[in-house]
N, C-alpha and C positions, 0 to 999 in steps of 0.2 A: 141236512142233518137235523134231526129233532133235538131240541135242547130246552132246558128249563129257563124260565124268565126270572132269574134272581134279581131282587131289587137293587142289590149293590152293583150289579152289572148294568142295569137299566139307568140307575142314578148314581154314577161313580162319584159325582161331586158331593153326595150326601152320605158316603160310606161311613165315615166316622160318626155322623149324627144318627144314622140308622142303628149302628151298634150301641150307641149310648142310649137312645130312646127305647130300644128293646129291653134294656136292663132297668131303666129309671122311670118309664112311663107305662102304666098299665094299659091305657087305651091304645097306645101305639103298639105295644106288645101283642094285644089281641088282633089289631089290624094286620100286623105282620104275620102272625100265626095263621090267620084266616087266609091271607093271600098265599102263603106257602103251601097250605093244604090244598087250596084250589088249583094252584099251579101244578102241584104233584098229580092231582087227579087228571088234569088236562094232559100232562106229559104221559101218563099211563095209557090214556085213550089214544093219543097220537102215535105212540110207539106200539100199538096193538096189543098191549098187555091186558087191556080191559075193553070189552065191547061197549059201544054206545052209538046211537044214531047221529047223523050229521047235525040234526036240529039240537040234540042235547049238547053236543060238543060246541056248537056255535053259541048256545046260551051260556055255557060255562065260560067261553072266551069273552063274551060281553060282560059277564059278571066280573071277570078278572080285570078288564079294562076299567070298569067303574071303580073297583076297589083300588086299582093302581092310581087313578085320578085322585081319589080321596087321600091316599097315602102321600102323593106328591104335594097336594094342598097342605096337608098336615106338616110335612117337612119344611115347606116354605114359611109357614106361619109360626113355627116353634123353634 
């Protein structure tokens, strides 16, 4: 089953912190929104709602992983 990769599901230990930072930290809010948009785009491609080449999809997935790493580091340090 194709599903979205929500940060609160991937990092349940940071759920409260994620919600707090989305409201109180402009940089984190931007990271979160960018991640959410990217994840939505990947979801649309994987569910065949939007056409894309395998290469394009793989590039988006790599971008999502890099962004998720950046978010995880931010969560650990703040």
